[in-house]
N, C-alpha and C positions, 0 to 999 in steps of 0.2 A: 503494499499499499503505499507507495511513494513517498511524499513529504509529511507523512503522518508520525507525530511522537508515538513512541510505544504505549501502549495501554497500561495503566497501573498493574503490578502484580497482585494476585490473590483476589482478581475480579472473579464472581461467579461465572461459570460457563455461559449462562443464558445472557448476560450482561455482555461479557466479550462478543459473543455472537452477534448479538443485536447492534453493537456499536460499529464492529467490523461491516455488517450489513449495510448499515446508514451512511458509513463513510463510503461504500462502494457506491451507493445511490446517488450522494451527494457528488462524486467523482465523476459519475457519468452524465451530470449535467453540464460539466465544462465550468462551472460557476465559481468565481472567488467567493469566498465567506461574505465580504461585503455585498457583492450582486446577490448572494443568496438571500442575505437579510433583508435587502430590497425587494426582493421578489415573494418572501413569504412573512414578511412583518415581524419577525424574530431577528435581533440584533446579531451582528457579527462576533460580538463577545459570548452571547448565549450560544450560537452555534458552535463556538470554539468549546465552550462548557460540554454540550450534548456529545460532541464528535470525539472528544478526548475523555469521556466516562466520568466527568466531575461531577455532572449533576443529569439526572435522566430528564429527556425532553418531554414536555407536555404533548399529549396524543395528537392535538391539533397541529404542533409543529412537524410531527411526522408525516401527518396527512397533507401538510403543504409542500413538504419536500416531494413526497410522492406525486402531488400534482405537477409540480415544477418538473420533476424527471419525466414525465409523461407515463407514469405509472398507474394503472388503474384495474379494476377488477379483483380477480384472484390474487395476482401480485400484489396489489396494494393491502389487500386483506391480510396476506401473509405479514407484511410489515406490521401491521396493526397486532397480530397474534404475538410476533417477537417483540412488540413493544410492551404487551400485557405481561408475558412471562419476565421479561428483563426488569420492570418497574417492581414486580412482585420479588425478585431477587437482589435488587439494587441495595448496596451496602449503606446504610444509615449513617449520616455523620453524627459524631458525638456532639451533644450539646451541653449547654451549661444546665440543662434541666436534667441530663443524664447524670452528670455529676453531682447534683444535688440529691440524688437518689430516687428520681422517676425511672420507672421500668424501661429498659433499653429497647429500641425499636417502636416506641408508641408516637414518636414525632413524624410528621408529614413533610414531604417536600412540598414546596409552595409552588402550585401551579402557575405558570406564566399567564396572568389575564390577557395578554395583548391577542387579540383574534384580527384577522384582516377582515376588512368590510363584507368580503364575500362569504366569509365563514360565519359570520353573527347569524344568530337564529332570527328569523324575521319577527318585528314585533308587531303583535296583533294590537290594533285598536281597543282600548277600553270598551267595553259594552255599553251603549247608552242605555239608561235606565227606561224601560219599555213603558212604565206608568207615565212619564212626562211627555212621551211622544205620543201616547194613546189619548192623554189628557188634551193635547194641542189639537189632535185631530177631532175630536169631540167638539171643543169650542169652536173650531173653524167650521165644521158641519153646523153646528147651532146658529152662528152668525150667518151663513149661508140661507139656512132656512127661515129666520128672522127677516132676513131682506127680500126673500121671495115672497113672504106672507105679506110684508109691508108694501111690496110692488104690487100684487095680486089687489091688497085692498084700496090702493091708490088709483089703480085703473079698472076697478071692478065695481 
């Protein structure tokens, strides 16, 4: 794998395999980390952490890399499965809470909240209260009825 730094010793096999596959996928794009960051909405430094096994990438980052690399369908799903296995096996960093006596492994990696606009779920407009709409319709109907009755009396 050309210019990549060696992965840390002692990585679980699932993590090592996942990161190696992620590196191959990144290399297949022909993009630099800066260009990859621009195309995926994840920064160059984030990709450096992900591709050097410092931190697990969020699932959305893996999906974005697959999209940029032109990988879809079953191939993209294989990367998603590798991600799932790797995240479960990923070594957790020692935190101050661990040193303070909290059970090891109870902390979570923080998921990068940055999502490209095309990956954000569509926001559904808040439903309007049906009662207000119904009341408006009834009032409009009442006004029209009164206008019709007044018109009929004036000409009748």
